[in-house]
N, C-alpha and C positions, 0 to 999 in steps of 0.2 A: 504493500500500500504506500502510495506516495503522499505522505502527510507529515506535518511538523508535530502532530499530536504524539505524545508518549504514553504507552500503556504497559502496566505491570500486573501480573496475576500474583496475588498474595496468599493463595491457598483458599480452598473451599469456594465461596462465592465472592470473596473480597478482591477488590481491584483498586489500584491507584492510577489516575490519569493526570497528565500535565498538559493543559490546553496550549494552544498556539501562543496565547498571551501570557503563559506562565502560571495560570491558576491551577492550584493543586486540588484534585477531586478524589474523594474516596467513595466507594460504593460498598455497602454492607461490610463495614470494617470489623469483622470478627477476627481479632488478631492475637491478643494476649493469651486467651484460653484455647486458641486454635492449635492442635497438636502438629499440624502441617506447616505452620508459619514460624520460621526461624526468629529467634529473639531480636536480632538486629532489624528485622522488617516490622516488628510489632511496636517499635518506638516511633511515635509520630510527633514530630516537632513543629511541623508546618502543615496547615490545611486551610483551604478557603471554603470548601463545601463537603458535606457528607450527604449522600443519597441513600435512602433505605427502601428496599422492596417490600418488607413486611416486618412484623414485630418479634419474630422468634429470636431467641438468644444467639443463635449461630449466624445471625445477620445484623442485629443491632450491635452486638459485641461491645466494642470500646467507644461507642458513639459519644456518650456523655463525658467521658474522660477527655477525649480528643476535643470536643466542643468547649469544655471548660478551660482547657490548656491553650487553645489556639484562637478562640473567639469565632470559629467558622460558623457558617450557616448550616442548618440541618433541615433537609428537605424530604418529605414523605407524606404518606397517607394522613389525612386530617386527624383521625382518631388516635393514631400512633403518636403523632406530634403532640397532641394534647396530653397524652400519658407521659411522654418524655418531659414536658413542661412541669408536670406535677412532681417529677423526679429531679428537677433542678435545671432543666434547659431554659435558658434565658428567652424571654418573649422576643427580643429583637434578633435572636438567632434562629427563630423558628419560622419555617416556610411550609405550611401545610397546603396540599392540593389534592386532587382526586382524579379518578379515571376519566380519560378524554381531555383533561386539562393539560396545558403547556405553560411552563414557566420559563422566562427568559433571563439570562445572566450575561456576563461580560462578553464572551465570545462563543457562547453555545446556548442551546435551549434543551429542555427535557420535557417529554410527553409521558404521562402515566397511562398504561394500558392494562388490560386484564391479565390475571394469572389464575390458574385453577389449583388452589392449595388452601391453607388456613392461616390465621394470623392471630397471635395473642402476645401480650407483653406482661410479664409478671402475673400471669393467670387472668388477665383482663382482656376483653375483646379489643383488638387494635385495628378495627376496620378491615377492609378486604386486603388480601395480598395483591401484589401488582408486579408488572414488568415496567421497565424504564427504557425509553428510546431517546438517546442523546444525539442531537444534531449539532455538529461542530462547524466552525467558520469556513473550513475548506470543503464543505459539503460532504464530509464523512459522517455516516450515520451508524451508530452502534446500539444494538438492542440487547440489554441485559434482561433475560427472561424471568429472573427471580426463581422462586421454587414453583414448579408447575408440572402438569401433564400436557398431553396434546389436546388441542381444541380447535374447532373449525375457524374461529376468528383469525387464526394465524395467517391464513391465506389472504385475508383482507389486509392485515398489517403489512404483509409482504408487498402487496400492490400499492398500498397507500404511502408507506414510509420508505420502501426500497432499501432496507438496511444493507450496508456493506459488510458488517461484521455482526455475528450473533454469538452471545455468550449463553450456552445452553446447559442446564443441569442434566446429568446423565447417571447419577448415583444409584437410582432405583430405591425401593423401600419407602422413601418419603417423597420422591419426585419420579419423573420418567427414568426408565433405564436406557441403556445405549441405543437399542433399536428404535424404541418409541421416540427418543430424542432426535434420532437421525431423520425420521419421517416428519417430525415437527419442524425441524430446520429446513428440510426440503420444501415445505409449504411456504417458507419465507424467502427462499431463493437468494441467499446472500452470496457474496464473493468468498467470504471466509467464515469459519466457525471455530470457537474455542470451547471445549468441554469443561464444565465446572461442577461443583457440588458432588465431588467423588473423592474416595481415598482418605477421607478425614478420619473415619471410624469403620470398623468391620461391616456394619450393616449397609454402608454405601461404597463398598470396595469394588466398584465397577472398573472395567478395563477401558480406558479411552481409545485404545486401538480398535475395539469392537465398534465403537461409535464412528470412528474414522472410516473403517472398512465399509460399513453399511451406507453411510452418507455419500462417500465418494463413488460408490457403485450406483447410487440413486441419481446423482446430480454432478454438476461441475463445481460445486462448492469445495474449496480447499480447507482441510481441517488442520489447525495449528494446535500442537500439544506442548505448551510451555511448561518448564519446570517452575516450581514456586520461586517467585522473585525475578523470573526472567522478564526482560523487556521484549514484548512481542509486537509492539508498534514503535 
């Protein structure tokens, strides 16, 4: 991909992006308690934004600590953001939105779309789970699917947003497994796909090469399988 955007997989569903204008973006920053994230990657000194797909611990992760230490904005489902505010998130750092909505930032925008899963935070309903579609300044579109299974709307999202890169959960047990994930990504027809939400614990110890084999037999999408911490953009 010809882009100035930088992207790093931090294990599980966590990502760090550096936008073209140097903004530091975290998605689902489950880092400190993530057994697949090395200690040096779990220390966050600078952040401008955190985006959350849903309220489960393995996605919210270090959000409050990072927000308190950096003053970054935290963006996610309305009900989840309200719960985080009760736990100490500052009002002026909170950016709630909902499915179908788009929020605009310095050199990118983010649209919230559906995901088929559940969502709770500290035992409380945290609104619906979601996927997040990032549109960056150089027309690069990245779709983080969150935790989900396959559903028919994905074909519409593919036509409407035309994602270049899809970050797809493949771990099975709590989300799609490799084969179902491959069919889901095929509906979106991206240029590239990265498997996520696998290998963290035994119940989701799926093989990313199974996903790669099925998807690349189905389509022209190229599957990237980064190591934790790798820059893949």
